BAGUBA-84831 format. One record per residue (C-alpha): residue number from 1; z, x, y. Coordinates in nm, 2 decimals, decimal comma, always signed. Example, Ala and Ser with C-alpha at 12.3 -4.5 7.8 and 13.67 -1.06 7.14 Angstrom:
BAGUBA-84831
{1; {+0,78; +1,23; -0,45}},
{2; {+0,71; +1,37; -0,11}},
//
This chain:
BAGUBA-84831
{1; {-28,59; -6,60; -3,01}},
{2; {-28,73; -6,27; -2,87}},
{3; {-28,94; -6,27; -2,56}},
{4; {-29,12; -5,99; -2,39}},
{5; {-28,92; -5,87; -2,08}},
{6; {-29,21; -5,77; -1,85}},
{7; {-29,26; -6,13; -1,74}},
{8; {-28,90; -6,21; -1,66}},
{9; {-28,96; -6,15; -1,29}},
{10; {-29,21; -6,43; -1,30}},
{11; {-28,95; -6,66; -1,44}},
{12; {-28,71; -6,58; -1,16}},
{13; {-28,99; -6,63; -0,90}},
{14; {-29,08; -6,97; -1,04}},
{15; {-28,72; -7,09; -1,04}},
{16; {-28,66; -6,98; -0,68}},
{17; {-28,98; -7,15; -0,56}},
{18; {-28,90; -7,48; -0,72}},
{19; {-29,15; -7,74; -0,83}},
{20; {-29,25; -7,91; -0,51}},
{21; {-29,39; -7,65; -0,27}},
{22; {-29,75; -7,54; -0,29}},
{23; {-29,81; -7,20; -0,43}},
{24; {-30,06; -6,97; -0,28}},
{25; {-30,33; -6,79; -0,48}},
{26; {-30,27; -6,43; -0,59}},
{27; {-30,35; -6,12; -0,39}},
{28; {-30,68; -5,93; -0,42}},
{29; {-30,49; -5,64; -0,58}},
{30; {-30,35; -5,88; -0,85}},
{31; {-30,69; -6,05; -0,90}},
{32; {-30,85; -5,71; -0,96}},
{33; {-30,65; -5,67; -1,28}},
{34; {-30,88; -5,94; -1,43}},
{35; {-31,14; -5,66; -1,44}},
{36; {-30,91; -5,38; -1,57}},
{37; {-30,59; -5,43; -1,76}},
{38; {-30,63; -5,81; -1,81}},
{39; {-30,92; -6,00; -1,97}},
{40; {-31,13; -6,22; -1,74}},
{41; {-30,92; -6,51; -1,85}},
{42; {-30,59; -6,34; -1,77}},
{43; {-30,47; -6,22; -2,11}},
{44; {-30,34; -5,86; -2,18}},
{45; {-30,65; -5,67; -2,27}},
{46; {-30,47; -5,41; -2,48}},
{47; {-30,32; -5,47; -2,82}},
{48; {-29,96; -5,42; -2,92}},
{49; {-30,02; -5,10; -3,10}},
{50; {-29,98; -5,24; -3,44}},
{51; {-30,10; -5,59; -3,56}},
{52; {-30,25; -5,74; -3,24}},
{53; {-30,58; -5,56; -3,15}},
{54; {-30,73; -5,51; -2,81}},
{55; {-30,95; -5,79; -2,68}},
{56; {-31,32; -5,68; -2,72}},
{57; {-31,49; -5,98; -2,57}},
{58; {-31,44; -6,23; -2,85}},
{59; {-31,73; -6,39; -3,04}},
{60; {-32,02; -6,34; -2,81}},
{61; {-32,31; -6,35; -3,06}},
{62; {-32,41; -6,59; -3,33}},
{63; {-32,31; -6,43; -3,66}},
{64; {-32,58; -6,33; -3,90}},
{65; {-32,69; -6,61; -4,13}},
{66; {-32,57; -6,88; -3,89}},
{67; {-32,77; -7,21; -3,93}},
{68; {-32,79; -7,44; -3,63}},
{69; {-32,80; -7,75; -3,86}},
{70; {-32,57; -7,85; -4,13}},
{71; {-32,23; -8,01; -4,18}},
{72; {-32,02; -7,69; -4,15}},
{73; {-31,96; -7,41; -3,90}},
{74; {-32,00; -7,06; -4,04}},
{75; {-31,68; -6,87; -4,08}},
{76; {-31,73; -6,51; -3,95}},
{77; {-31,40; -6,40; -4,11}},
{78; {-31,44; -6,55; -4,45}},
{79; {-31,40; -6,21; -4,62}},
{80; {-31,06; -6,14; -4,46}},
{81; {-30,77; -6,10; -4,71}},
{82; {-30,42; -6,23; -4,67}},
{83; {-30,19; -5,96; -4,53}},
{84; {-29,86; -6,13; -4,63}},
{85; {-29,72; -6,47; -4,68}},
{86; {-29,42; -6,62; -4,51}},
{87; {-29,22; -6,85; -4,73}},
{88; {-28,89; -7,03; -4,74}},
{89; {-28,72; -6,73; -4,91}},
{90; {-28,84; -6,47; -4,65}},
{91; {-28,89; -6,66; -4,33}},
{92; {-28,57; -6,51; -4,17}},
{93; {-28,74; -6,17; -4,18}},
{94; {-29,01; -6,31; -3,95}},
{95; {-28,79; -6,53; -3,73}},
{96; {-28,88; -6,35; -3,41}},
{97; {-29,24; -6,47; -3,46}},
{98; {-29,16; -6,83; -3,54}},
{99; {-29,08; -7,14; -3,34}},
{100; {-28,79; -7,38; -3,41}},
{101; {-29,04; -7,62; -3,56}},
{102; {-29,18; -7,36; -3,80}},
{103; {-28,83; -7,26; -3,91}},
{104; {-28,74; -7,62; -3,97}},
{105; {-29,05; -7,67; -4,19}},
{106; {-28,93; -7,38; -4,41}},
{107; {-28,58; -7,52; -4,43}},
{108; {-28,70; -7,87; -4,51}},
{109; {-28,98; -7,79; -4,75}},
{110; {-28,93; -7,50; -5,00}},
{111; {-29,31; -7,51; -5,08}},
{112; {-29,42; -7,47; -4,72}},
{113; {-29,58; -7,12; -4,66}},
{114; {-29,79; -6,94; -4,41}},
{115; {-30,07; -6,71; -4,52}},
{116; {-30,10; -6,45; -4,25}},
{117; {-30,44; -6,29; -4,19}},
{118; {-30,56; -6,00; -3,96}},
{119; {-30,56; -6,10; -3,60}},
{120; {-30,90; -6,17; -3,46}},
{121; {-30,91; -6,23; -3,09}},
{122; {-31,22; -6,44; -3,11}},
{123; {-31,19; -6,64; -2,79}},
{124; {-31,49; -6,55; -2,56}},
{125; {-31,52; -6,55; -2,18}},
{126; {-31,87; -6,64; -2,07}},
{127; {-31,97; -6,44; -1,76}},
{128; {-32,01; -6,74; -1,54}},
{129; {-31,67; -6,88; -1,64}},
{130; {-31,52; -6,53; -1,59}},
{131; {-31,67; -6,51; -1,24}},
{132; {-31,53; -6,85; -1,15}},
{133; {-31,19; -6,76; -1,29}},
{134; {-31,18; -6,45; -1,06}},
{135; {-31,26; -6,67; -0,76}},
{136; {-31,00; -6,92; -0,87}},
{137; {-30,74; -6,65; -0,89}},
{138; {-30,81; -6,57; -0,52}},
{139; {-30,83; -6,93; -0,40}},
{140; {-30,68; -7,19; -0,63}},
{141; {-30,34; -7,34; -0,57}},
{142; {-30,13; -7,64; -0,67}},
{143; {-30,09; -7,91; -0,42}},
{144; {-29,75; -7,99; -0,27}},
{145; {-29,65; -8,22; -0,55}},
{146; {-29,77; -7,99; -0,83}},
{147; {-29,97; -8,28; -0,97}},
{148; {-30,31; -8,15; -0,86}},
{149; {-30,52; -7,83; -0,83}},
{150; {-30,70; -7,74; -0,52}},
{151; {-30,99; -7,49; -0,45}},
{152; {-31,07; -7,44; -0,82}},
{153; {-31,39; -7,49; -1,03}},
{154; {-31,55; -7,38; -1,35}},
{155; {-31,28; -7,14; -1,47}},
{156; {-30,91; -7,10; -1,54}},
{157; {-30,73; -7,19; -1,22}},
{158; {-30,43; -6,96; -1,25}},
{159; {-30,52; -6,67; -1,47}},
{160; {-30,21; -6,48; -1,34}},
{161; {-29,95; -6,76; -1,34}},
{162; {-29,62; -6,75; -1,17}},
{163; {-29,46; -7,07; -1,30}},
{164; {-29,48; -7,32; -1,57}},
{165; {-29,68; -7,59; -1,38}},
{166; {-29,96; -7,34; -1,34}},
{167; {-29,96; -7,27; -1,71}},
{168; {-29,98; -7,63; -1,82}},
{169; {-30,26; -7,69; -1,57}},
{170; {-30,44; -7,39; -1,72}},
{171; {-30,42; -7,57; -2,05}},
{172; {-30,55; -7,90; -1,91}},
{173; {-30,84; -7,71; -1,74}},
{174; {-30,90; -7,46; -2,03}},
{175; {-31,26; -7,35; -2,11}},
{176; {-31,36; -7,55; -2,43}},
{177; {-31,73; -7,59; -2,35}},
{178; {-31,89; -7,85; -2,13}},
{179; {-31,81; -8,14; -2,35}},
{180; {-31,81; -8,26; -2,71}},
{181; {-31,97; -8,52; -2,93}},
{182; {-31,81; -8,56; -3,27}},
{183; {-31,70; -8,81; -3,54}},
{184; {-31,36; -8,75; -3,68}},
{185; {-31,08; -8,90; -3,90}},
{186; {-30,72; -8,94; -3,83}},
{187; {-30,51; -8,92; -4,15}},
{188; {-30,14; -9,01; -4,19}},
{189; {-29,93; -8,91; -4,49}},
{190; {-29,60; -9,06; -4,58}},
{191; {-29,31; -8,92; -4,79}},
{192; {-29,35; -9,21; -5,04}},
{193; {-29,70; -9,10; -5,11}},
{194; {-29,88; -9,37; -4,92}},
{195; {-30,16; -9,28; -4,68}},
{196; {-30,36; -9,44; -4,40}},
{197; {-30,66; -9,33; -4,20}},
{198; {-30,88; -9,43; -3,91}},
{199; {-31,20; -9,28; -3,77}},
{200; {-31,38; -9,27; -3,44}},
{201; {-31,68; -9,14; -3,25}},
{202; {-31,57; -8,95; -2,93}},
{203; {-31,79; -8,83; -2,65}},
{204; {-31,64; -8,62; -2,38}},
{205; {-31,78; -8,46; -2,06}},
{206; {-31,60; -8,20; -1,85}},
{207; {-31,73; -8,22; -1,49}},
{208; {-31,50; -7,93; -1,40}},
{209; {-31,72; -7,71; -1,61}},
{210; {-32,06; -7,85; -1,52}},
{211; {-32,24; -7,53; -1,45}},
{212; {-32,55; -7,70; -1,31}},
{213; {-32,36; -7,91; -1,05}},
{214; {-32,15; -7,62; -0,92}},
{215; {-31,84; -7,65; -0,71}},
{216; {-32,03; -7,84; -0,44}},
{217; {-32,13; -8,12; -0,69}},
{218; {-31,79; -8,15; -0,86}},
{219; {-31,67; -8,51; -0,85}},
{220; {-31,30; -8,43; -0,88}},
{221; {-31,26; -8,54; -1,24}},
{222; {-31,19; -8,28; -1,50}},
{223; {-31,25; -8,49; -1,81}},
{224; {-31,43; -8,81; -1,90}},
{225; {-31,37; -8,95; -2,25}},
{226; {-31,55; -9,24; -2,43}},
{227; {-31,40; -9,32; -2,77}},
{228; {-31,52; -9,59; -3,01}},
{229; {-31,32; -9,66; -3,33}},
{230; {-31,52; -9,70; -3,65}},
{231; {-31,23; -9,77; -3,89}},
{232; {-31,02; -9,94; -4,00}},
{233; {-31,19; -10,28; -3,99}},
{234; {-30,92; -10,43; -3,76}},
{235; {-31,01; -10,16; -3,50}},
{236; {-31,38; -10,12; -3,55}},
{237; {-31,57; -10,16; -3,23}},
{238; {-31,26; -10,10; -3,01}},
{239; {-31,35; -9,87; -2,72}},
{240; {-31,13; -9,66; -2,49}},
{241; {-31,25; -9,50; -2,17}},
{242; {-31,04; -9,24; -1,99}},
{243; {-31,11; -9,05; -1,67}},
{244; {-30,87; -8,77; -1,57}},
{245; {-30,88; -8,65; -1,20}},
{246; {-30,79; -8,30; -1,10}},
{247; {-30,55; -8,44; -0,84}},
{248; {-30,33; -8,69; -1,02}},
{249; {-30,10; -8,73; -0,72}},
{250; {-30,39; -8,87; -0,52}},
{251; {-30,57; -9,06; -0,80}},
{252; {-30,38; -9,12; -1,13}},
{253; {-30,55; -9,14; -1,46}},
{254; {-30,80; -9,42; -1,49}},
{255; {-30,83; -9,59; -1,83}},
{256; {-31,00; -9,90; -1,97}},
{257; {-31,00; -10,07; -2,31}},
{258; {-31,24; -10,30; -2,49}},
{259; {-31,10; -10,51; -2,78}},
{260; {-31,38; -10,69; -2,97}},
{261; {-31,17; -11,00; -3,04}},
{262; {-31,11; -11,05; -2,67}},
{263; {-31,46; -10,96; -2,56}},
{264; {-31,32; -10,82; -2,24}},
{265; {-31,30; -10,49; -2,08}},
{266; {-30,95; -10,44; -1,93}},
{267; {-30,76; -10,18; -1,74}},
{268; {-30,53; -9,98; -1,97}},
{269; {-30,26; -9,81; -1,76}},
{270; {-30,04; -9,76; -2,07}},
{271; {-30,29; -9,51; -2,24}},
{272; {-30,08; -9,22; -2,12}},
{273; {-29,74; -9,05; -2,13}},
{274; {-29,51; -9,16; -2,42}},
{275; {-29,70; -9,48; -2,53}},
{276; {-29,72; -9,45; -2,91}},
{277; {-30,07; -9,35; -3,02}},
{278; {-30,19; -9,61; -3,28}},
{279; {-30,43; -9,35; -3,43}},
{280; {-30,12; -9,17; -3,56}},
{281; {-29,94; -9,49; -3,66}},
{282; {-29,69; -9,41; -3,39}},
{283; {-29,61; -9,06; -3,50}},
{284; {-29,73; -8,92; -3,17}},
{285; {-29,76; -9,02; -2,81}},
{286; {-30,08; -9,04; -2,60}},
{287; {-29,98; -8,72; -2,41}},
{288; {-29,95; -8,54; -2,75}},
{289; {-30,33; -8,55; -2,77}},
{290; {-30,49; -8,21; -2,72}},
{291; {-30,12; -8,09; -2,76}},
{292; {-30,06; -8,21; -2,41}},
{293; {-30,28; -8,40; -2,16}},
{294; {-30,26; -8,60; -1,84}},
{295; {-30,02; -8,58; -1,55}},
{296; {-29,72; -8,34; -1,58}},
{297; {-29,52; -8,55; -1,34}},
{298; {-29,23; -8,66; -1,57}},
{299; {-29,11; -8,31; -1,64}},
{300; {-28,97; -8,00; -1,47}},
{301; {-29,17; -7,71; -1,60}},
{302; {-29,03; -7,37; -1,65}},
{303; {-29,21; -7,05; -1,74}},
{304; {-29,00; -6,89; -2,01}},
{305; {-29,20; -6,58; -2,09}},
{306; {-29,46; -6,44; -2,33}},
{307; {-29,40; -6,40; -2,70}},
{308; {-29,58; -6,26; -3,01}},
{309; {-29,60; -6,56; -3,25}},
{310; {-29,76; -6,66; -3,58}},
{311; {-30,01; -6,93; -3,49}},
{312; {-30,31; -7,10; -3,65}},
{313; {-30,63; -6,93; -3,55}},
{314; {-30,99; -6,91; -3,66}},
{315; {-30,93; -7,22; -3,88}},
{316; {-31,28; -7,25; -4,01}},
{317; {-31,17; -7,29; -4,37}},
{318; {-30,96; -7,60; -4,29}},
{319; {-31,22; -7,75; -4,06}},
{320; {-31,50; -7,71; -4,31}},
{321; {-31,30; -7,82; -4,62}},
{322; {-31,40; -8,18; -4,65}},
{323; {-31,77; -8,10; -4,59}},
{324; {-31,74; -7,83; -4,86}},
{325; {-31,61; -8,07; -5,12}},
{326; {-31,23; -8,08; -5,09}},
{327; {-31,07; -8,42; -5,12}},
{328; {-30,85; -8,56; -4,85}},
{329; {-30,57; -8,58; -5,11}},
{330; {-30,61; -8,21; -5,19}},
{331; {-30,63; -8,11; -4,82}},
{332; {-30,35; -8,33; -4,69}},
{333; {-30,09; -8,37; -4,96}},
{334; {-29,74; -8,51; -4,90}},
{335; {-29,52; -8,32; -4,66}},
{336; {-29,77; -8,07; -4,51}},
{337; {-30,13; -7,95; -4,51}},
{338; {-30,23; -7,75; -4,82}},
{339; {-30,13; -7,39; -4,72}},
{340; {-30,43; -7,25; -4,91}},
{341; {-30,66; -7,39; -4,64}},
{342; {-30,45; -7,26; -4,34}},
{343; {-30,50; -6,93; -4,16}},
{344; {-30,22; -6,79; -3,95}},
{345; {-30,25; -6,49; -3,72}},
{346; {-30,01; -6,31; -3,48}},
{347; {-30,11; -6,36; -3,12}},
{348; {-29,94; -6,34; -2,78}},
{349; {-29,86; -6,68; -2,63}},
{350; {-29,72; -6,80; -2,30}},
{351; {-29,40; -7,01; -2,36}},
{352; {-29,32; -7,29; -2,12}},
{353; {-29,05; -7,56; -2,14}},
{354; {-29,06; -7,91; -2,00}},
{355; {-28,73; -8,08; -1,93}},
{356; {-28,74; -8,45; -1,85}},
{357; {-28,67; -8,51; -1,48}},
{358; {-28,37; -8,72; -1,37}},
{359; {-28,48; -9,08; -1,33}},
{360; {-28,79; -9,04; -1,54}},
{361; {-28,85; -9,19; -1,89}},
{362; {-29,01; -9,03; -2,19}},
{363; {-28,92; -9,03; -2,56}},
{364; {-28,91; -8,65; -2,55}},
{365; {-28,62; -8,52; -2,35}},
{366; {-28,74; -8,16; -2,39}},
{367; {-29,06; -8,00; -2,50}},
{368; {-29,16; -7,64; -2,56}},
{369; {-29,52; -7,53; -2,56}},
{370; {-29,68; -7,21; -2,69}},
{371; {-30,01; -7,15; -2,52}},
{372; {-30,26; -6,89; -2,64}},
{373; {-30,30; -6,61; -2,38}},
{374; {-30,67; -6,56; -2,46}},
{375; {-30,79; -6,93; -2,44}},
{376; {-30,50; -7,11; -2,26}},
{377; {-30,51; -7,36; -2,54}},
{378; {-30,17; -7,50; -2,65}},
{379; {-30,14; -7,41; -3,02}},
{380; {-29,79; -7,52; -3,10}},
{381; {-29,53; -7,76; -2,95}},
{382; {-29,17; -7,84; -3,04}},
{383; {-29,04; -8,17; -2,91}},
{384; {-28,67; -8,28; -2,89}},
{385; {-28,51; -8,62; -2,86}},
{386; {-28,24; -8,73; -2,62}},
{387; {-27,97; -8,59; -2,84}},
{388; {-28,13; -8,24; -2,83}},
{389; {-28,24; -8,26; -3,19}},
{390; {-28,58; -8,13; -3,29}},
{391; {-28,79; -8,44; -3,36}},
{392; {-29,16; -8,34; -3,38}},
{393; {-29,34; -8,02; -3,46}},
{394; {-29,71; -8,02; -3,37}},
{395; {-29,98; -7,75; -3,41}},
{396; {-30,35; -7,73; -3,35}},
{397; {-30,63; -7,54; -3,53}},
{398; {-30,87; -7,34; -3,30}},
{399; {-31,22; -7,23; -3,38}},
{400; {-31,49; -7,07; -3,17}},
{401; {-31,82; -7,26; -3,13}},
{402; {-32,11; -7,02; -3,10}},
{403; {-32,35; -7,24; -2,90}},
{404; {-32,13; -7,25; -2,59}},
{405; {-31,91; -6,94; -2,64}},
{406; {-31,60; -7,15; -2,63}},
{407; {-31,28; -7,18; -2,83}},
{408; {-31,16; -7,54; -2,89}},
{409; {-30,87; -7,69; -3,08}},
{410; {-30,93; -7,94; -3,37}},
{411; {-30,73; -8,11; -3,64}},
{412; {-30,39; -8,15; -3,47}},
{413; {-30,11; -8,16; -3,72}},
{414; {-29,81; -8,36; -3,60}},
{415; {-29,50; -8,36; -3,81}},
{416; {-29,21; -8,60; -3,77}},
{417; {-28,92; -8,37; -3,87}},
{418; {-28,67; -8,65; -3,91}},
{419; {-28,88; -8,89; -4,13}},
{420; {-29,09; -8,62; -4,31}},
{421; {-29,41; -8,81; -4,24}},
{422; {-29,70; -8,63; -4,07}},
{423; {-30,04; -8,71; -3,93}},
{424; {-30,37; -8,52; -3,87}},
{425; {-30,56; -8,62; -3,55}},
{426; {-30,93; -8,54; -3,48}},
{427; {-31,03; -8,38; -3,81}},
{428; {-31,41; -8,34; -3,76}},
{429; {-31,65; -8,51; -3,99}},
{430; {-31,97; -8,31; -4,00}},
{431; {-32,09; -8,07; -3,73}},
{432; {-31,91; -8,06; -3,40}},
{433; {-32,14; -8,09; -3,11}},
{434; {-32,01; -7,92; -2,79}},
{435; {-32,20; -8,14; -2,54}},
{436; {-32,13; -8,50; -2,49}},
{437; {-32,33; -8,72; -2,25}},
{438; {-32,31; -8,58; -1,90}},
{439; {-32,45; -8,89; -1,73}},
{440; {-32,17; -9,02; -1,51}},
{441; {-32,30; -9,38; -1,56}},
{442; {-32,21; -9,35; -1,93}},
{443; {-31,84; -9,31; -1,85}},
{444; {-31,80; -9,64; -1,66}},
{445; {-31,64; -9,98; -1,75}},
{446; {-31,98; -10,14; -1,71}},
{447; {-32,12; -9,92; -1,99}},
{448; {-31,84; -10,01; -2,23}},
{449; {-31,99; -10,36; -2,28}},
{450; {-32,33; -10,22; -2,34}},
{451; {-32,21; -9,96; -2,59}},
{452; {-31,95; -10,16; -2,78}},
{453; {-32,04; -10,28; -3,13}},
{454; {-31,84; -10,49; -3,37}},
//
């Protein structure tokens, strides 16, 4: 696999510094690059001279013809044509731009293909987020354990990263709006042709990006999530509440669960790490959600480098498909998502590896994440079992939401390479709202009883 050599000195620095000592913020000279050669978020502003263009600000204006109401989100690139298609017969020619998981999909499924479109660097950087990111570059640092971020607010904490822990925290604290409020389905597809699905209503609030509260009013929690299952019948009315602090060494994740049959709100400490996620029928873990979430404490994180990679991007066609009349069977057939609805583009990504620490437990002994340089969203992950065998290949579908100038990932495809089964998590039903309730009282155990319905 080919990586760009300019970041190799960063890899050496990260290895020498280890994972325990606090890392100081970058110098003023380095931070100044965020206004010249780098984008405000820390990506390379220039293109690659061929098929990756220069960043021009991303989507900053509502496209002509956009309607604020309706079940779909307008695709600004609907007229783009396919440049080329990667197939099982020619994927070796594109191997430098593919992950192990993508290669395995071509080897396992002759019909798997990737339609590659022109690269559109659509991820925006709102001015106030850009300003906060610059200040974070000068001031933010990891705490001594690496399990918390200090002196950061309202922007990417480490836009010029020096090691893997900083990159995964950039993903956890990525700009994806100030919250979300959406209904979605989870859809599992098995090799024998059987299918199962569940649905839920999720509301999220990101206090780390609460512009009105400012840094002074930040409560130390970067995400608050309130999820209510609406199907299947056996889970209808079940509620999950998760609060993620920015310093997980000082205050670990707080989680509660309400199960209608028990009529009780209980602490739920297992809603994290490698606990199987029932929404995927056990085909993913709780920390596979959002590609990765929660504390990074069980792994040693290494910054490998930066790579040009074929990744899902501007996935409006897939996200809108059900609302525009496609059936779930057409969109999610056996083995993999219908390739006609997928859009792949070449982008630069940060590559980080997570190796299970000695004495720690997790079903994945090794994980490799590919994180978009423009948005800091993890777009692809390859996960390996204790024997070193590739086990799961996951990828997310990003789109940019006009109302908040934010790129967010939706419809997470999670493939079990060994069994051949796969699942889709959080495929939106109807219009995605990028603002959940921001009332702190909503995200409390006391409110679960008030909100829960059978």
